[in-house]
Every structure is written in structure tokens, then in C-alpha cells.
Backbone of each chain as ProteinMPNN parsed JSONL, in Angstrom:
{"seq_chain_A": "MTAFRISAEPIDPAALARSLVHARAGACATFEGWVRDHNDGRAVQRLDYQAYAPLAQSEGERIIGEAREKFAIVEACCVHRAGALAIGDLAVWVGVSAAHRGAAFDACRYIIDEVKKRVPIWKNEHYADGESGWLHPDNTPVV", "coords_chain_A": {"N_chain_A": [[87.014, 119.435, 104.683], [88.112, 117.247, 102.119], [86.266, 116.577, 99.139], [86.491, 114.245, 97.71], [88.174, 111.2, 98.177], [90.846, 108.821, 98.314], [91.23, 105.988, 100.231], [93.353, 104.193, 102.352], [92.597, 103.044, 104.619], [89.883, 101.511, 106.552], [86.527, 102.618, 105.769], [84.516, 105.02, 107.442], [81.297, 105.232, 107.612], [79.389, 106.591, 109.173], [80.697, 108.817, 110.249], [81.306, 110.158, 107.875], [78.739, 110.722, 106.914], [77.886, 112.556, 108.78], [79.277, 114.77, 107.955], [77.756, 115.786, 105.971], [75.624, 117.085, 106.962], [73.461, 119.868, 107.159], [71.796, 122.97, 107.683], [70.212, 123.725, 105.545], [69.638, 121.393, 104.294], [67.302, 118.907, 103.499], [67.262, 116.344, 102.8], [69.043, 113.273, 102.456], [71.025, 111.188, 100.559], [72.657, 108.11, 100.314], [75.192, 105.902, 99.03], [76.486, 102.656, 99.183], [79.118, 100.637, 98.19], [79.821, 97.267, 98.266], [82.089, 94.526, 98.814], [81.47, 91.652, 97.044], [80.817, 88.071, 97.012], [81.029, 86.833, 94.574], [81.498, 86.917, 91.015], [80.508, 87.195, 87.701], [79.831, 84.508, 87.602], [81.873, 83.259, 89.015], [83.44, 82.214, 92.047], [84.467, 84.56, 94.413], [87.172, 85.389, 96.5], [88.603, 87.481, 97.676], [89.557, 90.963, 97.228], [91.816, 93.194, 95.517], [92.424, 96.633, 95.382], [93.95, 98.884, 93.212], [95.169, 102.197, 92.846], [95.815, 105.112, 90.914], [96.879, 107.504, 92.577], [97.178, 110.49, 92.597], [95.882, 111.327, 90.222], [93.432, 110.026, 90.484], [92.427, 111.368, 92.661], [92.16, 114.047, 91.644], [90.431, 113.638, 89.486], [88.211, 112.541, 90.769], [87.463, 114.708, 92.393], [86.755, 116.435, 90.359], [84.468, 115.181, 89.335], [82.693, 115.409, 91.495], [82.459, 118.16, 91.56], [81.157, 118.521, 89.105], [78.725, 117.277, 89.724], [77.766, 119.081, 91.577], [77.253, 121.232, 89.93], [75.304, 120.239, 88.2], [73.134, 119.382, 89.749], [70.84, 120.385, 92.332], [72.296, 120.495, 95.04], [73.51, 120.246, 98.454], [75.757, 119.294, 100.088], [78.428, 117.022, 99.19], [80.134, 113.921, 99.018], [82.693, 111.497, 98.52], [84.307, 108.454, 99.121], [86.814, 106.148, 98.313], [88.097, 102.909, 98.689], [91.496, 101.693, 98.787], [93.86, 99.025, 98.301], [93.922, 95.816, 100.045], [90.917, 94.025, 100.282], [88.253, 92.329, 102.014], [85.538, 89.935, 101.632], [82.403, 91.484, 101.927], [83.422, 93.86, 102.885], [83.369, 97.452, 102.929], [83.699, 99.095, 99.984], [83.373, 101.426, 98.517], [81.987, 104.614, 99.185], [79.36, 106.894, 98.84], [77.9, 109.997, 99.478], [75.257, 112.354, 99.59], [73.815, 115.446, 100.343], [70.824, 117.428, 100.182], [68.328, 119.963, 99.508], [65.988, 118.72, 98.735], [64.759, 115.35, 98.017], [64.982, 114.413, 95.352], [67.162, 115.621, 93.949], [69.193, 114.752, 95.621], [69.172, 111.925, 95.342], [69.661, 111.762, 92.54], [72.165, 113.026, 92.202], [73.792, 111.42, 93.75], [73.685, 109.01, 92.372], [74.814, 109.856, 89.956], [77.431, 110.491, 90.743], [78.542, 107.984, 91.646], [78.304, 106.483, 89.299], [79.952, 107.894, 87.475], [82.4, 107.815, 88.786], [82.986, 105.096, 88.609], [83.338, 104.908, 85.885], [85.451, 106.662, 85.198], [87.499, 107.232, 87.108], [90.868, 106.536, 87.923], [91.121, 103.671, 89.135], [91.638, 100.302, 89.942], [90.348, 97.018, 90.006], [91.292, 93.974, 91.319], [90.366, 90.737, 91.227], [90.433, 87.943, 93.338], [90.122, 84.596, 92.869], [88.326, 81.637, 93.941], [89.497, 79.417, 92.837], [92.14, 79.963, 92.826], [93.135, 81.54, 90.82], [93.599, 84.92, 89.55], [92.401, 88.154, 88.483], [92.416, 91.21, 86.595], [89.807, 93.596, 86.171], [87.457, 94.918, 83.743], [85.344, 97.875, 83.266], [82.816, 96.791, 82.698], [82.929, 94.482, 84.038], [84.048, 92.336, 82.698], [86.837, 90.17, 82.063], [90.198, 91.494, 81.764], [91.981, 90.969, 78.877]], "CA_chain_A": [[87.233, 118.052, 104.238], [88.062, 117.1, 100.659], [85.024, 115.919, 98.729], [86.807, 112.9, 97.2], [89.363, 110.692, 98.842], [91.219, 107.414, 98.265], [91.595, 105.657, 101.605], [93.971, 102.893, 102.628], [91.997, 102.578, 105.873], [88.43, 101.291, 106.445], [85.68, 103.807, 105.67], [83.572, 105.193, 108.55], [80.15, 105.895, 106.966], [78.665, 107.484, 110.088], [81.449, 110.077, 110.319], [81.146, 110.844, 106.586], [77.358, 111.223, 106.818], [77.792, 113.768, 109.612], [79.85, 115.908, 107.222], [76.758, 116.252, 104.994], [74.542, 117.767, 107.689], [73.406, 121.309, 106.944], [70.444, 123.462, 107.975], [69.441, 123.819, 104.296], [69.436, 120.051, 103.74], [66.135, 118.163, 103.961], [67.358, 114.972, 102.289], [70.396, 112.722, 102.34], [71.075, 109.894, 99.873], [73.997, 107.519, 100.357], [75.396, 104.635, 98.331], [77.622, 101.866, 99.655], [79.53, 99.51, 97.358], [80.422, 96.234, 99.118], [82.763, 93.417, 98.13], [80.61, 90.456, 97.057], [81.574, 86.813, 96.948], [80.982, 86.201, 93.253], [81.409, 87.799, 89.853], [80.502, 86.516, 86.414], [79.736, 83.064, 87.809], [83.021, 82.687, 89.72], [83.513, 82.533, 93.478], [85.526, 85.525, 94.705], [87.595, 85.278, 97.894], [88.999, 88.802, 98.167], [89.877, 91.919, 96.163], [92.796, 94.256, 95.72], [92.238, 97.828, 94.553], [95.077, 99.784, 92.97], [94.741, 103.509, 92.363], [96.816, 106.136, 90.592], [96.273, 108.391, 93.574], [97.028, 111.924, 92.28], [94.868, 111.52, 89.178], [92.153, 109.594, 91.06], [91.991, 112.478, 93.513], [91.71, 115.204, 90.865], [89.254, 113.257, 88.684], [87.107, 112.414, 91.724], [87.03, 116.07, 92.74], [86.088, 116.991, 89.183], [83.127, 114.563, 89.264], [81.844, 116.016, 92.525], [82.181, 119.509, 91.065], [80.118, 118.398, 88.07], [77.453, 116.981, 90.402], [77.305, 120.337, 92.187], [76.713, 122.098, 88.868], [74.138, 119.638, 87.533], [72.026, 119.104, 90.663], [70.711, 121.363, 93.426], [72.682, 119.777, 96.248], [74.152, 121.052, 99.505], [77.087, 118.726, 100.291], [78.648, 115.73, 98.536], [81.397, 113.325, 99.448], [82.908, 110.121, 98.066], [85.572, 107.838, 99.546], [87.03, 104.836, 97.702], [89.198, 102.179, 99.308], [92.589, 101.077, 98.045], [94.487, 97.946, 99.069], [93.296, 94.489, 100.107], [89.602, 94.014, 100.92], [87.627, 91.014, 102.188], [84.112, 89.882, 101.315], [81.576, 92.266, 102.848], [84.019, 95.166, 103.194], [82.866, 98.633, 102.231], [84.717, 99.466, 98.992], [83.166, 102.82, 98.1], [80.865, 105.271, 99.843], [78.975, 108.186, 98.284], [76.805, 110.622, 100.217], [74.854, 113.673, 99.082], [72.669, 116.083, 100.989], [70.162, 118.405, 99.318], [67.066, 120.437, 100.086], [64.932, 117.756, 98.403], [65.295, 114.019, 97.754], [65.256, 114.144, 93.933], [68.537, 116.018, 93.638], [70.116, 113.917, 96.409], [69.27, 110.624, 94.651], [70.252, 111.914, 91.2], [73.587, 113.354, 92.307], [74.461, 110.236, 94.307], [73.796, 108.077, 91.244], [75.766, 110.432, 89.001], [78.802, 110.391, 91.272], [79.064, 106.607, 91.618], [78.434, 106.046, 87.899], [81.117, 108.538, 86.856], [83.608, 107.281, 89.448], [83.26, 103.775, 88.03], [83.743, 105.073, 84.481], [86.555, 107.598, 84.897], [88.568, 107.408, 88.098], [91.854, 105.463, 87.731], [91.146, 102.666, 90.205], [91.499, 98.986, 89.309], [89.946, 95.938, 90.91], [91.844, 92.657, 91.001], [89.61, 89.735, 91.974], [91.116, 86.669, 93.599], [89.063, 83.597, 92.789], [88.46, 80.456, 94.797], [90.348, 78.412, 92.181], [93.538, 80.376, 92.928], [93.473, 82.524, 89.794], [93.153, 86.286, 89.82], [92.316, 88.89, 87.231], [91.969, 92.605, 86.574], [88.498, 93.694, 85.521], [86.988, 96.091, 83.0], [84.147, 98.466, 83.868], [81.635, 95.925, 82.553], [83.241, 93.276, 84.8], [84.653, 91.269, 81.926], [88.267, 90.172, 82.373], [91.169, 92.111, 80.861], [92.705, 89.911, 78.165]], "C_chain_A": [[87.179, 117.985, 102.716], [86.851, 116.253, 100.281], [85.271, 114.504, 98.214], [88.117, 112.454, 97.811], [89.572, 109.215, 98.509], [91.724, 107.073, 99.656], [92.204, 104.264, 101.702], [93.366, 102.259, 103.875], [90.498, 102.343, 105.675], [87.65, 102.605, 106.487], [84.727, 103.831, 106.864], [82.349, 105.956, 108.029], [79.452, 106.892, 107.893], [79.365, 108.844, 110.17], [81.278, 110.868, 109.026], [79.76, 111.464, 106.479], [77.194, 112.497, 107.644], [78.321, 115.003, 108.875], [78.857, 116.486, 106.214], [75.659, 117.09, 105.638], [74.63, 119.271, 107.454], [71.963, 121.76, 107.177], [69.576, 123.543, 106.716], [69.065, 122.447, 103.732], [68.222, 119.375, 104.358], [66.179, 116.717, 103.518], [68.823, 114.56, 102.253], [70.297, 111.371, 101.659], [72.503, 109.382, 99.948], [74.014, 106.231, 99.551], [76.61, 103.947, 98.934], [77.888, 100.748, 98.664], [80.289, 98.526, 98.223], [81.114, 95.187, 98.25], [81.865, 92.184, 98.216], [81.431, 89.214, 96.714], [81.516, 86.128, 95.59], [81.011, 87.279, 92.181], [81.451, 86.938, 88.604], [80.562, 84.993, 86.594], [80.905, 82.434, 88.549], [83.005, 83.123, 91.179], [84.719, 83.43, 93.729], [85.875, 85.428, 96.185], [88.0, 86.621, 98.498], [89.337, 89.675, 96.959], [91.099, 92.736, 96.534], [92.398, 95.418, 94.827], [93.565, 98.552, 94.442], [94.507, 101.102, 92.493], [95.963, 104.322, 91.957], [96.358, 107.37, 91.36], [96.133, 109.857, 93.143], [95.929, 112.189, 91.242], [93.49, 111.074, 89.67], [91.562, 110.732, 91.9], [91.423, 113.627, 92.67], [90.477, 114.86, 90.029], [88.022, 113.097, 89.582], [86.553, 113.774, 92.129], [86.27, 116.71, 91.577], [84.65, 116.474, 89.083], [82.196, 115.201, 90.298], [81.511, 117.459, 92.162], [81.097, 119.506, 89.993], [78.753, 118.151, 88.703], [76.882, 118.247, 91.038], [76.694, 121.276, 91.145], [75.405, 121.578, 88.309], [72.914, 119.544, 88.435], [72.035, 120.106, 91.815], [71.007, 120.675, 94.754], [73.381, 120.72, 97.237], [75.582, 120.567, 99.73], [77.185, 117.406, 99.534], [80.028, 115.228, 98.913], [81.485, 111.906, 98.903], [84.275, 109.651, 98.56], [85.659, 106.451, 98.925], [88.227, 104.178, 98.362], [90.272, 101.802, 98.294], [93.146, 99.963, 98.919], [93.66, 96.679, 99.068], [91.987, 94.558, 100.874], [89.052, 92.591, 100.975], [86.157, 91.092, 101.788], [83.331, 90.655, 102.382], [82.146, 93.623, 103.197], [83.375, 96.269, 102.352], [83.965, 99.14, 101.295], [84.602, 100.922, 98.581], [81.916, 103.359, 98.786], [80.626, 106.626, 99.174], [77.84, 108.74, 99.139], [76.539, 112.021, 99.691], [73.721, 114.198, 99.943], [72.138, 117.189, 100.076], [68.904, 118.89, 100.022], [65.982, 119.38, 99.902], [65.526, 116.444, 97.895], [65.684, 113.783, 96.296], [66.707, 114.448, 93.59], [69.535, 115.139, 94.386], [70.297, 112.558, 95.739], [70.03, 110.771, 93.331], [71.757, 112.171, 91.279], [74.375, 112.152, 92.832], [74.696, 109.214, 93.184], [74.838, 108.569, 90.246], [77.201, 110.213, 89.477], [79.313, 108.956, 91.197], [79.237, 106.118, 90.178], [79.693, 106.63, 87.255], [82.423, 108.043, 87.479], [83.974, 105.938, 88.82], [83.779, 103.884, 86.597], [85.109, 105.716, 84.321], [87.719, 107.606, 85.86], [89.556, 106.234, 88.004], [92.068, 104.599, 88.982], [90.888, 101.327, 89.524], [91.274, 97.915, 90.363], [90.579, 94.637, 90.434], [91.117, 91.638, 91.864], [90.444, 88.466, 92.13], [90.036, 85.605, 93.733], [89.381, 82.381, 93.648], [89.383, 79.41, 94.172], [91.827, 78.836, 92.152], [93.957, 81.371, 91.865], [93.093, 83.92, 90.271], [93.111, 87.024, 88.499], [91.862, 90.317, 87.421], [90.698, 92.704, 85.754], [88.341, 94.99, 84.747], [85.78, 96.692, 83.706], [82.915, 97.585, 83.746], [81.856, 94.577, 83.221], [83.654, 92.077, 83.948], [86.167, 91.321, 82.139], [89.103, 90.923, 81.327], [91.96, 90.993, 80.2], [94.175, 90.301, 78.058]], "O_chain_A": [[86.308, 118.593, 102.093], [86.464, 115.336, 101.006], [84.38, 113.657, 98.27], [89.055, 113.24, 97.944], [88.613, 108.447, 98.43], [92.559, 107.792, 100.205], [91.646, 103.288, 101.2], [93.595, 101.083, 104.155], [89.9, 102.896, 104.752], [88.051, 103.567, 107.144], [84.191, 102.794, 107.257], [82.356, 107.187, 108.002], [78.975, 107.929, 107.434], [78.714, 109.888, 110.162], [81.126, 112.09, 109.055], [79.614, 112.593, 106.012], [76.456, 113.404, 107.259], [77.884, 116.127, 109.126], [79.092, 117.561, 105.661], [74.863, 117.725, 104.946], [75.702, 119.87, 107.532], [71.023, 121.016, 106.901], [68.351, 123.444, 106.799], [68.266, 122.353, 102.8], [68.112, 119.275, 105.58], [65.267, 115.943, 103.808], [69.716, 115.382, 102.048], [69.568, 110.495, 102.124], [73.449, 110.122, 99.681], [72.995, 105.556, 99.405], [77.639, 104.58, 99.169], [76.979, 99.988, 98.331], [81.286, 98.888, 98.848], [80.755, 94.995, 97.089], [81.535, 91.721, 99.308], [82.552, 89.289, 96.211], [81.911, 84.969, 95.464], [80.598, 88.415, 92.415], [82.31, 86.068, 88.459], [81.244, 84.29, 85.849], [80.948, 81.213, 88.706], [82.612, 84.243, 91.507], [85.839, 83.118, 93.323], [84.983, 85.389, 97.033], [87.771, 86.871, 99.681], [89.396, 89.198, 95.825], [91.386, 92.948, 97.712], [92.072, 95.225, 93.656], [94.229, 98.807, 95.447], [93.481, 101.131, 91.814], [97.017, 104.23, 92.586], [95.563, 108.17, 90.868], [95.054, 110.426, 93.31], [95.155, 113.139, 91.363], [92.483, 111.683, 89.308], [90.364, 111.01, 91.849], [90.331, 114.123, 92.95], [89.58, 115.688, 89.878], [86.917, 113.476, 89.194], [85.34, 113.97, 92.199], [85.285, 117.422, 91.772], [83.73, 117.234, 88.784], [81.04, 115.496, 89.997], [80.404, 117.928, 92.428], [80.228, 120.377, 89.973], [77.75, 118.729, 88.285], [75.67, 118.46, 91.038], [75.751, 122.014, 91.43], [74.505, 122.351, 87.981], [71.783, 119.615, 87.955], [73.084, 120.607, 92.218], [70.095, 120.318, 95.499], [73.78, 121.832, 96.891], [76.525, 121.344, 99.579], [76.177, 116.751, 99.267], [80.964, 116.006, 99.102], [80.481, 111.198, 98.829], [85.271, 110.362, 98.431], [84.71, 105.67, 98.993], [89.257, 104.82, 98.571], [89.997, 101.618, 97.109], [92.934, 99.953, 100.131], [92.804, 96.483, 98.205], [91.941, 95.084, 101.986], [89.339, 91.762, 100.112], [85.603, 92.18, 101.627], [83.569, 90.499, 103.579], [81.436, 94.463, 103.751], [82.91, 96.044, 101.234], [85.029, 99.562, 101.748], [85.609, 101.582, 98.325], [80.92, 102.652, 98.944], [81.558, 107.402, 98.967], [76.914, 108.007, 99.484], [77.463, 112.776, 99.387], [72.772, 113.471, 100.239], [72.883, 117.799, 99.309], [68.469, 118.301, 101.011], [65.159, 119.162, 100.791], [66.654, 116.418, 97.403], [66.62, 113.03, 96.026], [67.397, 113.615, 93.003], [70.598, 114.814, 93.856], [71.422, 112.084, 95.58], [70.937, 109.99, 93.042], [72.529, 111.598, 90.511], [75.5, 111.906, 92.397], [75.777, 108.636, 93.073], [75.648, 107.786, 89.75], [78.069, 109.802, 88.707], [80.427, 108.735, 90.722], [80.204, 105.421, 89.869], [80.417, 105.918, 86.56], [83.426, 107.874, 86.786], [85.143, 105.68, 88.535], [84.566, 103.049, 86.151], [85.855, 105.359, 83.409], [88.832, 107.956, 85.468], [89.141, 105.075, 88.005], [93.019, 104.762, 89.746], [90.034, 101.222, 88.643], [91.892, 97.896, 91.428], [90.417, 94.247, 89.278], [91.232, 91.664, 93.089], [91.069, 87.989, 91.184], [89.156, 85.693, 94.59], [90.527, 82.133, 94.024], [89.983, 78.607, 94.885], [92.66, 78.166, 91.542], [95.017, 81.987, 91.98], [92.37, 84.086, 91.253], [93.704, 86.587, 87.512], [91.036, 90.612, 88.285], [90.527, 91.991, 84.766], [88.98, 96.002, 85.034], [85.247, 96.094, 84.641], [82.046, 97.631, 84.617], [81.086, 93.64, 83.013], [83.616, 90.938, 84.413], [86.723, 92.395, 82.37], [88.744, 90.972, 80.151], [92.547, 90.158, 80.888], [94.973, 89.553, 77.493]]}, "seq_chain_B": "MNYRVLYFASLRDRAGMDAEQINSLATDARGLYSELRARHGFTMGEERLRVAINGAFAQWGQTLHEGDEVVFIPPVSGG", "coords_chain_B": {"N_chain_B": [[115.436, 111.415, 75.62], [114.724, 111.536, 79.161], [112.246, 109.781, 80.89], [109.756, 109.17, 83.397], [107.942, 106.309, 83.996], [104.898, 105.037, 85.137], [103.278, 102.056, 86.183], [100.152, 100.308, 86.18], [97.733, 97.888, 87.312], [96.925, 95.452, 84.883], [99.03, 96.118, 83.197], [101.101, 96.586, 84.973], [101.459, 94.055, 86.031], [102.328, 92.709, 83.732], [104.643, 94.11, 83.008], [106.108, 93.655, 85.247], [106.872, 95.398, 87.202], [106.46, 98.397, 89.213], [107.175, 100.897, 88.342], [109.383, 102.715, 86.154], [112.46, 104.271, 85.049], [112.961, 105.706, 81.952], [115.019, 105.981, 79.16], [114.556, 107.467, 76.199], [113.975, 107.857, 72.661], [111.541, 108.652, 71.903], [109.094, 111.184, 71.352], [106.552, 111.737, 71.967], [103.582, 110.522, 73.748], [102.46, 108.449, 72.362], [104.517, 107.37, 70.799], [106.201, 106.57, 72.849], [104.661, 104.628, 74.169], [104.477, 102.726, 72.193], [107.123, 101.872, 72.015], [107.478, 100.814, 74.622], [105.591, 98.864, 74.634], [106.577, 97.007, 72.868], [108.875, 96.316, 74.263], [107.94, 95.196, 76.708], [105.944, 93.474, 75.981], [103.225, 94.176, 76.043], [99.763, 93.577, 75.61], [97.572, 95.152, 75.21], [96.171, 97.505, 73.02], [96.705, 100.921, 71.965], [94.171, 102.053, 71.626], [92.643, 101.108, 73.682], [93.516, 102.237, 75.941], [94.031, 105.072, 78.138], [95.987, 108.059, 78.435], [98.104, 109.621, 80.81], [99.863, 112.536, 81.693], [102.207, 113.808, 83.843], [100.33, 113.626, 85.947], [97.854, 114.387, 84.906], [95.122, 113.809, 82.66], [95.884, 113.335, 79.209], [96.593, 114.0, 75.712], [97.41, 111.562, 73.191], [99.216, 112.468, 71.325], [100.55, 114.502, 72.534], [103.388, 116.505, 73.163], [106.275, 115.295, 74.785], [108.326, 116.126, 77.62], [111.618, 116.472, 79.091], [111.988, 114.496, 81.947], [109.28, 114.091, 82.392], [106.404, 112.551, 83.917], [104.813, 109.693, 82.951], [101.834, 107.92, 82.448], [100.164, 105.056, 81.46], [96.864, 104.327, 81.13], [94.972, 101.653, 81.909], [91.687, 100.208, 81.112], [89.391, 101.266, 83.557], [88.227, 100.047, 86.776], [86.921, 100.651, 89.212], [84.751, 100.98, 92.124]], "CA_chain_B": [[115.081, 112.107, 76.858], [114.399, 110.651, 80.284], [110.872, 109.849, 81.392], [109.395, 108.207, 84.442], [106.694, 105.656, 83.616], [104.274, 104.245, 86.206], [102.405, 100.989, 85.659], [99.058, 99.867, 87.04], [96.853, 96.778, 86.932], [97.502, 94.397, 84.041], [100.327, 96.566, 82.66], [102.079, 96.383, 86.045], [101.756, 92.612, 86.088], [103.082, 92.312, 82.545], [105.974, 94.719, 83.059], [106.809, 93.11, 86.404], [107.39, 96.504, 88.033], [105.521, 99.502, 89.445], [107.634, 102.132, 87.703], [110.757, 102.674, 85.648], [113.027, 105.417, 84.349], [113.192, 105.307, 80.568], [115.698, 106.903, 78.249], [113.887, 107.136, 74.95], [113.97, 108.854, 71.592], [110.141, 109.016, 71.646], [108.813, 112.576, 71.708], [105.177, 111.842, 72.462], [103.134, 109.344, 74.491], [102.189, 107.38, 71.39], [105.801, 106.748, 70.48], [106.728, 105.928, 74.052], [103.912, 103.389, 74.425], [104.858, 101.765, 71.16], [108.42, 101.327, 72.425], [107.326, 100.005, 75.831], [104.771, 97.717, 74.277], [107.496, 96.029, 72.279], [109.82, 95.864, 75.288], [107.311, 94.403, 77.762], [104.944, 92.561, 75.438], [101.846, 94.55, 76.383], [98.822, 93.141, 74.579], [96.544, 96.172, 74.993], [96.48, 98.557, 72.058], [96.502, 102.306, 72.385], [92.749, 102.411, 71.61], [91.992, 100.655, 74.915], [94.165, 102.926, 77.056], [94.151, 106.531, 78.157], [97.327, 108.427, 78.867], [98.216, 110.776, 81.714], [101.208, 113.115, 81.76], [102.364, 114.618, 85.062], [99.159, 113.584, 86.818], [96.617, 114.864, 84.272], [94.832, 113.157, 81.391], [96.527, 114.056, 78.105], [96.408, 113.422, 74.373], [98.51, 110.672, 72.796], [100.19, 113.192, 70.521], [101.148, 115.611, 73.296], [104.86, 116.457, 73.213], [106.842, 115.007, 76.104], [109.504, 116.899, 78.023], [112.557, 115.827, 79.997], [111.534, 114.299, 83.325], [107.824, 113.916, 82.508], [105.855, 111.293, 84.436], [103.828, 109.221, 81.981], [101.098, 106.749, 82.905], [99.198, 104.504, 80.517], [95.749, 103.989, 82.016], [94.089, 100.593, 81.394], [90.273, 100.417, 81.452], [89.296, 101.316, 85.017], [87.205, 99.14, 87.33], [86.61, 100.961, 90.607], [83.354, 100.818, 92.535]], "C_chain_B": [[114.721, 111.085, 77.928], [112.974, 110.893, 80.745], [110.736, 108.869, 82.534], [108.029, 107.64, 84.069], [106.184, 104.846, 84.804], [103.335, 103.23, 85.576], [101.358, 100.594, 86.686], [98.353, 98.657, 86.431], [97.568, 95.801, 85.998], [98.834, 94.817, 83.427], [101.43, 96.373, 83.703], [102.47, 94.905, 86.124], [102.654, 92.206, 84.93], [104.509, 92.86, 82.573], [106.799, 94.157, 84.22], [107.421, 94.187, 87.278], [106.318, 97.589, 88.159], [105.869, 100.715, 88.591], [109.026, 101.908, 87.135], [111.148, 104.021, 85.045], [113.375, 104.953, 82.946], [113.976, 106.401, 79.856], [115.231, 106.536, 76.851], [114.039, 108.262, 73.932], [112.548, 109.329, 71.29], [109.899, 110.443, 72.129], [107.361, 112.791, 72.105], [104.771, 110.506, 73.1], [102.905, 108.161, 73.559], [103.476, 106.618, 71.08], [106.377, 105.995, 71.663], [105.997, 104.617, 74.325], [104.307, 102.318, 73.42], [106.182, 101.08, 71.529], [108.283, 100.389, 73.636], [106.502, 98.753, 75.569], [105.655, 96.606, 73.712], [108.415, 95.447, 73.363], [109.189, 94.894, 76.284], [106.267, 93.414, 77.244], [103.526, 92.879, 75.882], [100.918, 94.145, 75.234], [97.779, 94.221, 74.27], [97.022, 97.218, 74.006], [96.156, 99.921, 72.636], [95.019, 102.669, 72.494], [92.035, 101.988, 72.891], [92.536, 101.373, 76.146], [93.884, 104.422, 76.994], [95.568, 106.831, 78.618], [97.256, 109.636, 79.795], [99.671, 111.219, 81.729], [101.245, 114.053, 82.964], [101.056, 114.75, 85.85], [97.87, 114.109, 86.23], [96.388, 114.081, 82.978], [95.372, 114.012, 80.248], [96.194, 113.361, 76.791], [97.636, 112.576, 74.019], [99.615, 111.419, 72.044], [100.875, 114.337, 71.257], [102.667, 115.434, 73.407], [105.336, 116.226, 74.643], [108.077, 115.856, 76.351], [110.346, 116.097, 79.006], [111.956, 115.707, 81.407], [110.037, 114.085, 83.492], [107.486, 112.554, 83.124], [104.699, 110.876, 83.524], [103.171, 107.953, 82.522], [100.112, 106.324, 81.822], [98.093, 103.859, 81.349], [94.9, 102.879, 81.383], [92.629, 100.907, 81.735], [90.085, 100.298, 82.965], [88.164, 100.426, 85.516], [87.011, 99.381, 88.821], [85.135, 100.711, 90.897], [83.073, 99.423, 93.062]], "O_chain_B": [[114.45, 109.922, 77.632], [112.547, 112.028, 80.96], [111.473, 107.888, 82.64], [107.075, 108.387, 83.852], [106.927, 104.069, 85.405], [102.684, 103.505, 84.569], [101.622, 100.549, 87.887], [98.373, 98.437, 85.22], [98.685, 95.371, 86.285], [99.684, 93.967, 83.162], [102.562, 96.037, 83.357], [103.643, 94.558, 86.265], [103.616, 91.459, 85.108], [105.46, 92.167, 82.21], [108.029, 94.177, 84.185], [108.375, 93.93, 88.012], [105.406, 97.689, 87.339], [104.99, 101.466, 88.168], [109.755, 101.022, 87.58], [110.303, 104.797, 84.597], [114.016, 103.916, 82.774], [113.644, 107.583, 79.939], [115.48, 105.429, 76.374], [114.205, 109.432, 74.277], [112.351, 110.276, 70.529], [110.418, 110.862, 73.163], [106.977, 113.882, 72.526], [105.488, 109.51, 73.016], [103.132, 107.011, 73.934], [103.51, 105.388, 71.098], [106.965, 104.924, 71.51], [106.621, 103.613, 74.669], [104.451, 101.146, 73.768], [106.333, 99.868, 71.373], [108.886, 99.317, 73.674], [106.697, 97.718, 76.207], [105.495, 95.43, 74.04], [108.695, 94.249, 73.377], [109.804, 93.898, 76.666], [105.762, 92.597, 78.013], [102.714, 91.975, 76.079], [101.233, 94.337, 74.059], [97.172, 94.211, 73.199], [98.125, 97.751, 74.128], [95.448, 100.059, 73.634], [94.636, 103.483, 73.335], [90.93, 102.461, 73.161], [92.07, 101.142, 77.262], [93.546, 104.965, 75.942], [96.263, 105.954, 79.131], [96.456, 110.55, 79.592], [100.588, 110.399, 81.771], [100.428, 114.965, 83.088], [100.718, 115.823, 86.349], [96.885, 114.27, 86.95], [97.341, 113.731, 82.282], [95.329, 115.241, 80.3], [95.596, 112.285, 76.767], [98.745, 112.838, 74.484], [100.788, 111.054, 72.115], [101.686, 115.058, 70.676], [103.156, 114.345, 73.708], [104.868, 116.868, 75.584], [108.778, 116.251, 75.42], [109.862, 115.174, 79.66], [111.48, 116.689, 81.978], [109.563, 113.915, 84.615], [108.169, 111.556, 82.894], [103.733, 111.618, 83.35], [103.846, 107.036, 82.99], [99.324, 107.133, 81.332], [98.345, 102.968, 82.16], [94.18, 103.136, 80.418], [92.365, 101.781, 82.56], [90.563, 99.345, 83.581], [87.25, 100.093, 84.761], [86.943, 98.434, 89.604], [84.377, 100.285, 90.025], [81.943, 99.126, 93.449]]}, "name": "protein", "num_of_chains": 2, "seq": "MTAFRISAEPIDPAALARSLVHARAGACATFEGWVRDHNDGRAVQRLDYQAYAPLAQSEGERIIGEAREKFAIVEACCVHRAGALAIGDLAVWVGVSAAHRGAAFDACRYIIDEVKKRVPIWKNEHYADGESGWLHPDNTPVVMNYRVLYFASLRDRAGMDAEQINSLATDARGLYSELRARHGFTMGEERLRVAINGAFAQWGQTLHEGDEVVFIPPVSGG"}
């Protein structure tokens, strides 16, 4: 299984978590990013994610490779949704298994932070007032 | 030379298209963006974008070749 994937279909966290199981692993840390109903004081009704898929794939794989070098982990996986999502939908999932919890937590945090910074995926929020807007990493609107 | 340019996020909205074939005299990404910025009225300057050539991040001054796929990457917002 590839360690990083852009998915047009809903994410199945249980199936992904099973891919992290290993006899050497004594810890598993996962992160789920969900679509919330507000941002920067505005009511959000739904989201669209666009991705530049080939580069998102290679940059995502690079990030997971970096996590493997920096932390003593066993398995790592990240899946990010593309397309139209509703409030409460799972937008991104990261899972890491390791011998011990410290490396699992640290690598999980590293992967989601770097994905948000570097992977060419864009979030378009549709607001309750009918407007929509593309966001920056700090969640301020693109002018 | 002929290039294929893909647009995402706010650049896609502004250009009104996902992609286009461009015949241009520009020989690097910097020159190409400058030309497309004027054509489509992009407001974002080069300092706020990254550039990818043929699916890999690249430098603005990298020489372009016939048929290259060029993507100007707005600030990302995944997660």
C-alpha cells in the first residue's frame, strides 16, 4: 500500500489502521481532520478540496519518508480527501505505529503539520451567506 | 514554444479554466507567469507562489522546454 494517497472516495479509518499493525509495534497514534461548521467567525456549509494529484502524491510520500528518518517508527500512512465534503466528513487521516508512544505521537504530528504546509491541496469553503473562498495555510482568505 | 499550464484554486477561478496550451516566447517560469498574469489578471505575485514543472517543484529561473507542463502553486490549505 502506498504511504500517501489522495482519495476521491470516503476514507475508511479502520482499514487504514489495520495496515499499521506489526509485531514490533507497541503504540499507534492517529489523527483525524474533520470538516467543521465554522472558520474565522463565519458559518461554513461545505468544502471542496482541489489537489494537484501527481505532485501531492510525491510530496506526501516525501513527508512520510522524512518521518521515517526522523522518528523510530514502524509504519506510517496518510490519506487526504479531494472533492466535495460535508460538515463532519473525514478530510484527512494520519496513522503511525511505533515500538513506543513518543515516536508515534511525534511522527503523526510531523506528518500532518508538513502535509498542511507543503502538499498542493486547496480548501474552498462555502459559507452560509452564499460566498465562497480559497484559504491560506493560516486560514485567512486568499485576496 | 508550446507549454501546458494547469490552474488550481484562486488562479483557476480567475483564469476561468483548469488548463490551457500556451504558445509563448517565455523561456522560464518567471517569464511565463508574468505573461499569464497580464493575460488573466492574476493578483498574486510570484513571491506568494511556488512553481512546478512536469510534476516536480522547480525554480522560477529554470529553463522551460517544448511541451513542459507548468503549474503555479498558490499557498496551499490542505488538512
